[in-house]
Structures are given as C-alpha cells and as structure tokens.
C-alpha positions in Angstrom: -111.2 -180.7 -163.0 -111.8 -177.4 -161.2 -114.2 -175.3 -163.2 -113.3 -171.7 -164.0 -114.7 -169.0 -161.8 -118.5 -168.4 -161.8 -120.1 -165.0 -162.3 -120.9 -163.0 -159.1 -124.4 -163.3 -157.6 -124.1 -160.1 -155.6 -122.2 -156.8 -155.6 -119.2 -158.4 -154.0 -117.4 -161.3 -155.6 -118.8 -164.5 -154.2 -116.4 -167.3 -153.4 -119.2 -169.7 -154.1 -117.4 -172.2 -156.3 -118.3 -174.6 -153.5 -116.2 -175.2 -150.5 -115.0 -178.5 -151.7 -114.0 -177.2 -155.1 -112.0 -174.3 -153.7 -110.2 -176.5 -151.1 -109.4 -179.0 -153.9 -108.0 -176.2 -156.0 -105.6 -175.0 -153.3 -104.5 -178.5 -152.3 -107.2 -179.3 -149.8 -105.2 -177.9 -146.9 -105.9 -174.2 -146.7 -108.9 -172.9 -144.8 -111.1 -170.2 -146.3 -110.4 -166.9 -144.6 -113.0 -164.1 -144.3 -111.6 -160.8 -145.2 -114.4 -158.5 -144.0 -113.0 -155.0 -144.1 -109.5 -156.2 -145.2 -110.0 -155.3 -148.9 -110.9 -151.7 -149.6 -114.0 -151.4 -151.8 -112.2 -149.0 -154.1 -109.1 -151.1 -154.6 -108.3 -151.2 -158.3 -109.0 -154.6 -160.0 -106.5 -157.4 -160.1 -104.9 -157.7 -163.6 -103.7 -161.2 -164.7 -101.9 -162.2 -167.9 -101.6 -165.9 -168.5 -99.5 -167.4 -171.3 -100.3 -171.0 -172.2 -97.0 -171.7 -173.7 -96.8 -173.6 -177.0 -100.6 -174.0 -177.4 -101.7 -173.9 -181.1 -105.4 -172.8 -181.6 -106.5 -175.9 -183.6 -105.7 -178.1 -180.5 -107.9 -176.0 -178.2 -111.3 -177.6 -177.5 -112.8 -174.2 -176.9 -111.9 -173.5 -180.5 -113.6 -176.6 -181.8 -110.9 -179.3 -181.4 -112.4 -182.7 -181.0 -110.5 -183.7 -177.9 -111.4 -182.1 -174.5 -108.1 -180.3 -174.0 -109.3 -177.0 -172.6 -112.4 -177.3 -170.3 -111.3 -174.2 -168.3 -111.2 -172.0 -171.4 -114.6 -173.4 -172.5 -116.0 -172.7 -169.1 -114.8 -169.1 -169.2 -116.3 -168.6 -172.6 -119.6 -170.0 -171.4 -119.5 -167.4 -168.6 -119.0 -164.5 -171.0 -115.4 -164.4 -171.9 -114.5 -163.4 -175.5 -112.3 -165.7 -177.5 -110.4 -165.4 -180.8 -109.2 -168.7 -182.3 -107.6 -166.8 -185.2 -105.0 -164.8 -183.4 -101.5 -164.7 -184.9 -98.4 -165.0 -182.7 -96.0 -162.1 -183.3 -92.9 -164.4 -183.5 -92.0 -168.1 -183.8 -90.7 -168.7 -180.2 -90.9 -167.6 -176.6 -88.6 -164.6 -176.2 -89.8 -162.4 -179.0 -93.4 -163.2 -178.5 -93.3 -162.5 -174.8 -91.4 -159.3 -175.4 -94.2 -158.2 -177.7 -96.9 -159.1 -175.1 -95.0 -157.1 -172.5 -94.3 -154.0 -174.7 -96.9 -154.0 -177.4 -94.2 -153.8 -180.1 -93.7 -156.2 -182.9 -90.4 -158.2 -182.6 -88.6 -156.3 -185.4 -89.0 -153.2 -183.2 -88.2 -154.4 -179.7 -85.3 -156.6 -181.1 -85.4 -159.4 -178.5 -84.8 -162.5 -180.6 -82.1 -164.7 -182.3 -79.1 -162.8 -183.7 -76.1 -164.2 -185.7 -73.5 -166.2 -183.9 -70.2 -164.4 -183.6 -66.9 -166.2 -184.0 -65.6 -165.7 -180.4 -68.8 -167.4 -179.1 -68.9 -170.5 -181.3 -68.7 -172.8 -178.3 -72.4 -172.1 -177.7 -75.1 -173.2 -180.1 -77.3 -170.1 -180.3 -77.2 -166.4 -179.5 -80.0 -164.1 -178.6 -80.5 -160.4 -177.9 -82.3 -159.9 -174.6 -85.0 -157.2 -174.3 -83.3 -153.9 -173.7 -84.1 -151.2 -171.2 -86.5 -149.6 -173.6 -89.5 -149.5 -174.0 -91.5 -149.7 -170.9 -93.0 -153.1 -170.0 -96.4 -153.9 -168.6 -94.8 -154.7 -165.2 -93.1 -151.3 -165.1 -96.3 -149.5 -166.0 -98.3 -151.3 -163.3 -95.6 -150.8 -160.7 -95.8 -147.1 -161.5 -99.6 -147.3 -160.9 -99.0 -148.7 -157.4 -99.6 -152.3 -158.2 -97.7 -155.2 -156.6 -96.1 -157.0 -159.6 -95.5 -160.8 -159.6 -94.2 -163.2 -162.2 -94.3 -167.0 -162.0 -93.0 -168.8 -165.1 -92.6 -172.4 -166.0 -90.5 -171.4 -169.1 -86.9 -170.7 -168.2 -86.7 -168.0 -170.9 -89.3 -165.8 -169.2 -87.1 -164.2 -166.5 -84.6 -161.5 -165.6 -81.7 -162.9 -167.8 -83.6 -162.2 -171.0 -85.0 -158.8 -169.9 -88.5 -160.2 -169.5 -88.4 -159.9 -165.7 -88.0 -156.1 -165.8 -90.5 -154.4 -163.6 -91.5 -157.4 -161.4 -91.0 -157.0 -157.7 -91.4 -160.7 -157.2 -90.4 -163.3 -159.8 -90.0 -167.0 -159.9 -88.7 -168.5 -163.1 -88.1 -172.3 -163.7 -84.5 -173.4 -164.3 -85.8 -176.2 -166.5 -89.1 -177.0 -168.2 -89.8 -179.9 -165.8 -89.3 -177.8 -162.6 -92.5 -175.7 -162.4 -95.4 -177.7 -163.6 -98.8 -178.6 -162.2 -98.7 -178.5 -158.4 -95.2 -177.2 -158.3 -96.2 -174.1 -160.2 -99.2 -173.6 -158.0 -97.0 -173.9 -154.9 -94.6 -171.3 -156.4 -97.6 -169.0 -157.1 -98.7 -169.3 -153.4 -95.2 -168.6 -152.2 -94.7 -165.6 -154.4 -98.1 -164.2 -153.5 -97.3 -164.6 -149.8 -93.9 -163.0 -150.2 -94.6 -160.2 -152.6 -98.3 -159.6 -152.6 -99.3 -160.0 -148.9 -101.0 -156.6 -148.6 -104.5 -157.0 -150.0 -105.0 -153.3 -149.8 -102.8 -152.8 -152.8 -103.8 -154.1 -156.3 -102.0 -157.0 -158.0 -100.6 -157.4 -161.4 -99.7 -161.1 -162.1 -98.1 -162.8 -165.1 -98.2 -166.6 -165.3 -96.4 -168.7 -167.9 -97.8 -172.3 -167.9 -95.4 -174.5 -169.9 -97.0 -177.9 -169.6 -97.6 -178.1 -173.3 -93.9 -177.5 -174.0 -91.5 -180.4 -174.5 -90.3 -182.4 -172.8 -93.7 -183.8 -172.0 -94.5 -185.9 -168.9 -96.0 -189.3 -169.9 -99.9 -189.1 -169.7 -101.5 -191.6 -167.3 -102.8 -194.7 -169.0 -106.5 -194.2 -168.2 -107.0 -191.0 -170.4 -109.5 -192.5 -172.8 -109.2 -189.9 -175.5 -105.5 -190.5 -175.9 -106.0 -194.1 -177.3 -103.3 -195.3 -174.8 -100.4 -194.2 -177.0 -98.1 -191.4 -175.9 -94.6 -190.2 -176.7 -91.7 -191.1 -174.5 -90.5 -188.5 -172.0 -87.5 -187.5 -174.2 -88.0 -184.8 -176.9 -89.7 -186.0 -180.0 -87.3 -184.0 -182.2 -84.9 -186.9 -181.6 -87.2 -189.2 -183.5 -86.8 -187.2 -186.6 -83.0 -187.8 -186.6 -83.7 -191.4 -187.5 -84.4 -192.9 -190.9 -87.9 -194.2 -190.4 -90.5 -195.8 -192.7 -93.6 -193.8 -193.4 -95.6 -196.1 -191.2 -93.2 -195.8 -188.3 -93.1 -192.0 -188.7 -96.9 -191.8 -188.6 -96.9 -193.8 -185.4 -94.4 -191.4 -183.8 -96.5 -188.4 -184.9 -99.6 -190.0 -183.3 -97.7 -190.6 -180.0 -96.3 -187.0 -180.1 -99.8 -185.6 -180.7 -101.2 -187.5 -177.8 -98.5 -186.3 -175.4 -98.8 -182.7 -176.7 -102.6 -182.7 -176.3 -102.3 -184.0 -172.7 -99.8 -181.2 -172.1 -102.3 -178.7 -173.3 -104.9 -180.3 -171.0 -102.6 -180.0 -168.0 -101.8 -176.4 -168.7 -105.6 -175.7 -168.9 -106.0 -177.5 -165.5 -103.4 -175.3 -163.9 -105.1 -172.2 -165.3 -108.4 -173.3 -163.6 -106.6 -174.1 -160.3 -104.7 -170.8 -160.3 -107.9 -168.8 -160.9 -109.5 -170.7 -158.0 -106.5 -169.9 -155.8 -106.6 -166.2 -156.6 -110.3 -166.2 -155.8 -109.8 -167.9 -152.5 -107.1 -165.4 -151.6 -109.4 -162.5 -152.3 -107.8 -161.2 -155.4 -111.1 -161.1 -157.3 -113.0 -159.3 -154.6 -112.9 -156.0 -156.5 -112.8 -157.6 -159.9 -110.2 -159.2 -162.1 -109.2 -158.5 -165.6 -107.9 -161.7 -167.2 -106.2 -162.1 -170.5 -105.1 -165.6 -171.7 -103.0 -166.1 -174.8 -100.4 -168.4 -176.4 -97.0 -167.3 -177.5 -96.7 -169.8 -180.4 -97.8 -173.2 -181.6 -96.1 -176.5 -182.2 -95.2 -178.5 -185.3 -96.6 -182.0 -185.1 -95.1 -183.4 -188.4 -96.5 -180.6 -190.7 -94.0 -179.6 -193.4 -91.8 -182.5 -192.0 -91.2 -180.5 -188.8 -91.4 -181.0 -185.1 -91.0 -178.6 -182.2 -91.4 -174.9 -182.9 -89.6 -171.7 -183.9 -87.7 -170.8 -187.1 -90.7 -171.0 -189.4 -93.9 -169.0 -189.8 -96.2 -171.8 -191.0 -99.7 -171.8 -189.5 -99.2 -174.6 -186.9 -96.6 -172.4 -185.3 -98.3 -169.1 -185.6 -102.0 -169.6 -185.2 -102.9 -169.2 -181.6 -105.8 -168.1 -179.4 -106.5 -165.0 -177.4 -109.1 -164.7 -174.6 -110.3 -161.8 -172.5 -112.5 -162.1 -169.4 -113.8 -160.0 -166.5 -114.2 -161.9 -163.3 -115.9 -160.5 -160.3 -118.1 -157.5 -159.6 -118.2 -154.0 -161.0 -117.4 -154.9 -164.6 -116.4 -151.8 -166.6 -118.8 -150.9 -169.4 -117.9 -152.6 -172.7 -115.5 -155.0 -171.1 -114.9 -157.5 -172.5 -115.6 -156.5 -176.2 -115.7 -158.9 -179.1 -112.3 -159.8 -180.6 -112.0 -159.4 -184.4 -110.7 -162.3 -186.6 -107.0 -162.4 -187.6 -106.1 -160.3 -184.6 -102.4 -159.8 -183.9 -101.8 -161.6 -180.6 -99.5 -158.8 -179.5 -102.6 -156.9 -178.7 -102.8 -158.9 -175.6 -100.7 -156.0 -174.3 -103.5 -153.5 -174.9 -106.1 -155.8 -173.3 -104.0 -156.2 -170.2 -103.1 -152.5 -170.1 -106.4 -150.8 -170.6 -109.0 -153.6 -171.2 -109.7 -152.7 -174.8 -108.1 -152.8 -178.2 -106.7 -149.8 -180.1 -109.2 -147.8 -182.1 -107.4 -148.8 -185.3 -106.1 -152.3 -185.7 -103.1 -153.2 -187.7 -102.8 -156.3 -189.9 -101.3 -159.3 -188.3 -97.6 -159.7 -188.9 -94.9 -162.1 -187.7 -91.2 -162.5 -187.9 -88.7 -165.3 -187.4 -84.9 -165.4 -187.1 -83.1 -168.8 -187.3 -80.7 -169.8 -184.5 -77.2 -170.7 -185.5 -77.7 -174.3 -184.4 -80.5 -174.8 -186.9 -78.5 -173.2 -189.7 -75.6 -175.5 -189.0 -77.9 -178.6 -189.2 -80.2 -177.5 -192.0 -77.9 -176.9 -195.0 -80.0 -177.2 -198.2 -83.4 -177.1 -196.5 -85.9 -174.4 -197.4 -86.7 -171.8 -194.8 -83.5 -171.6 -192.7 -83.1 -167.8 -192.8 -84.9 -164.8 -191.7 -88.6 -164.7 -192.6 -91.6 -162.4 -192.3 -95.4 -162.7 -193.0 -98.5 -160.7 -193.3 -102.1 -162.0 -192.8 -105.1 -160.3 -194.4 -108.3 -162.4 -194.1 -107.7 -165.7 -195.9 -104.6 -164.4 -197.6 -101.1 -164.9 -196.2 -98.0 -163.3 -197.7 -94.7 -164.9 -196.8 -91.2 -163.7 -197.3 -88.7 -166.6 -196.8 -85.2 -167.1 -198.0 -85.5 -164.2 -200.4 -88.7 -165.6 -201.9 -92.1 -163.8 -201.8 -95.0 -166.2 -201.7 -98.8 -165.9 -201.4 -101.1 -168.5 -199.8 -104.9 -168.8 -200.0 -105.6 -170.2 -196.5 -109.2 -171.0 -197.3 -108.4 -173.1 -200.3 -105.0 -174.3 -199.1 -105.1 -174.4 -195.3 -102.0 -176.7 -195.1 -99.9 -174.2 -197.1 -98.9 -176.8 -199.7 -99.6 -174.8 -202.8 -97.6 -171.5 -202.7 -98.2 -168.9 -205.4 -95.7 -166.3 -206.6 -96.5 -162.9 -205.3 -97.6 -160.6 -208.1 -95.5 -157.4 -208.5 -98.7 -155.3 -208.4 -100.2 -157.0 -205.3 -101.5 -154.2 -203.0 -99.6 -155.6 -200.0 -96.3 -156.3 -201.7 -94.7 -152.9 -200.8 -95.7 -153.5 -197.2 -94.2 -157.0 -197.2 -91.0 -155.6 -198.7 -90.8 -153.0 -196.0 -91.4 -155.5 -193.3 -88.8 -157.9 -194.7 -86.2 -155.0 -194.7 -87.0 -154.1 -191.1 -86.7 -157.8 -190.0 -83.4 -158.1 -191.7 -82.2 -154.9 -190.2 -83.3 -156.0 -186.8 -81.2 -159.1 -187.1 -78.3 -156.8 -186.6 -74.9 -158.1 -185.5 -73.7 -160.3 -182.7 -74.1 -159.2 -179.1 -72.4 -160.2 -175.9 -74.3 -162.6 -173.8 -74.2 -162.2 -170.0 -72.9 -165.2 -168.1 -76.2 -165.4 -166.3 -78.1 -165.7 -169.5 -75.7 -168.3 -170.9 -76.1 -170.5 -167.8 -79.9 -170.0 -167.8 -80.2 -171.1 -171.5 -77.9 -174.1 -171.0 -80.0 -175.2 -168.0 -83.2 -174.9 -170.1 -81.8 -176.9 -172.9 -81.7 -173.9 -175.3 -77.9 -173.9 -175.6 -75.1 -176.5 -175.5 -72.5 -176.3 -172.8 -69.0 -175.5 -173.9 -67.3 -178.6 -175.4 -70.5 -180.3 -176.4 -71.1 -181.2 -180.1 -74.3 -180.8 -182.0 -74.4 -184.4 -183.1 -78.0 -184.1 -184.5 -79.5 -184.3 -188.0 -81.7 -181.8 -189.8 -85.2 -181.7 -188.4 -83.9 -181.7 -184.8 -82.7 -179.1 -182.5 -83.3 -177.6 -179.1 -86.9 -176.3 -178.5 -87.7 -172.6 -178.4 
C-alpha cells in the first residue's frame, strides 16, 4: 500500500516518499523528472476534490471501523488532515449528491435528481433531471480563475450527459462501473493530465470519482485475511434478495456482501493514495495542494431489509465522512480547520472553493426521490415515495410517505423505534417547509437527451427499450 503524502521538510514540497514508493505508485515505469524553474513559485495551489463513491462512514477504518479499509485516509489524518465521520450526504444517490458538491446547493434547490416517469417514456425504467445551466459549478469557477480543469470518474453518472461535466476542459467518464477501476483509472488520470494539464505554469483543479466500492464488486483475492475468505459473487447482490431465502442463508449472503463491499472500500482508498503519489511525482503539489475527500452516499448491507443504495434516508445510506487536508508548502493560516459534528457533506463545496466553511452552518438535511422502477416493484412497502430529513445532534426528523417521525440516534442508532413527531416540536415547521420544497422540486416529467439515455443504459441505471423489469421488491438497479 502506498502511504499518503508526507509533510514537507523544507520550503519546497519534497518528493521524498522514497524513490521506490513513488515509482510503485506510478506503475514503476516513469522516471522522476526534475522541474527546476518549470513551476513558478507563485503558482496558485492545486485543488483536488475526491469522491469515494458509495463509502459509508461506519466502514471507514479512519473512523474506527475494525477492518483496515482506509489506510490512506488514516495516514492523512496522522499527518494533520481533519476528518468528520458524522457528515450527512445531501441525497441518497450519485447525481443529486455530486450536484450539491459542485454547486453548494441542496438537491431540492438544484433539482438534479429522479423525477416522475412520463407516459411517452415508459419503455425506460427511470427518469432523471440533469443539472441545469444554473448555478455556477466549481469547475466553471476555477476555469474563470485561470485553472486547468480535469475530471476523471469511475461512475458513469458523473459526466457531461447529466450536467456534471460542465466547466471541465478535460473529462473522462467511465461507460460502465467496471471500466475505470484501480490501474485503469490511474492510467486515465495520467492521460487526462498529459492531454489537458500539460502546462505546469497554470494551476490545476481536479475532480476524481473512485467507484471501487460501488457494485458490481470485483471478487477479492483469497489471501485477504480480514475478509474470512468469503466474498460475494461478481453479480449484484440485489439479485440475492429477489429469492426466498432462509434466515441463515440470508445472513450468509449479507456476510459475503459485506466482505466484498469492504474490499471495494479498501481498493478505492488504495487508488486515492496512488493518485496522490502520482500528482506529487508530476509536480502538482510543488506550490501546495488543497485536498477534500468525501463520499456521496453509503450502502445498505441488509439494514431495514435493504441492499444497494438510494431511495431511502436511513443512516447506512446517509452517514458519510468528510476530510480536508493541505499537502505541500505554504499552508494558509487556519487551513485546515476542525470540522464540526453533523456537518452537511455539501459543504465540501465550500472547502474546495475557499478552504474554509461558511461563518454560519446550517443543519444537515437530505432529500430522496424514488425512481419509477422502484415504485413499480415496491407496491405496499414503506418508504417508496419522496422523503426528507433533518439532523440536529442525536435527533433525526424524517418525513416519509406523508408520515413525520422522530428518531433518537443515541438510544436507537439502528432506527428501529420511530416516534411520532410532536406538533409543538421546534423543528416541525422547518421539516414541513423542507418536505414541501422537496415535493415541489419533484416537478413533472422532463425530456431525456439520447446521450443521457444511452449513458444510463450502459451504466445499468436504465433498461434498454423492450426489456422487462422481471425483479422482485428489494432489488433494482444501483444508484
């Protein structure tokens, strides 16, 4: 495992990770190149946003998880990075959460999420509204500041077809979840840097989406001791829940699924470390690097009888981590600063943009809209319609299917004992307003571009025309 970058020992960023470590991180083939005079001393710092897709906080070893899933994050924390393990994802799946990271807006404001399926488009299984031309994205802001803007995403949703590629001069988005993982993603990063960020005199803004923890998972090697030798098959585990299984058989499947998921988290963390080493070797930390690492949502591993993610706002899907680090010389005063508990993960936008949080922090909120595929499969199940939630310390207020519930997360961390929300609760009026805005944002059907339809079909998010759903409740395409 390549350790995360070490603090500088002089005024200029030292590459001293060790020659062998750096060469290993970049594939062992590249030679270190001296850049004396090639990087102006006053070049603005590199800014990097990394999204570890589908990584829930309680499966992050840097947050106390018992398995060694995130040694790179742990190494960054040991070197001074600040970490929150109580961040709350703004939405339940990739598109609305990334749109919040890129714009700073909650999903009910930016509107990029599931919308109802219209009759003329019933041959597809879901419908989304891409991020519109407003508001300005991080990439557009950094382009206006004179930065070279690069996106490399292992998640097919994070690209131009969904509006998330707006502002990037160079972008590489996977066509399927298996296409850009591990060495293939690092190769894509090298290629995009060479093509779009070859001038080291200009600063760089880079966004990486590392989707190794997202299904379908590659089978872990048999010699990973902490996995107990049991792993899920390469197919999606949601298919398991279509079967009528005994309690014992279901527990075995959940164990295998958890092993495969944890190894996916570990792989994503490895790619993070190798990507940071590559950026160092290429000179992008020579004048300092602002790094923000966050997750867009979690993953259900059998909780509430669910697998996969999206559609619901239970804690395994919403509780994520947020990390901020400064790598290299000339660290700005006060950066990084401590991150408060229960922080809305959408504030990753502010940390990327300016290196600090707003003076006044809002309560964490989240919203979820069901896709039409799930609605068709889940008749009679609880939680199949639009939902909204507010977090305040150990208290969580949830509006779901017209019900308003309260949870004490300290006494009931698994959310198994909901309480009715009292009419005089101090946050009830706010939850009512949020629910109304979420419902309003659902809006009506929209026309999907052919490019977006093909991209979502290739990613497994939609069915091709003529296909039938053919699945049972509890299954569905991942988000």
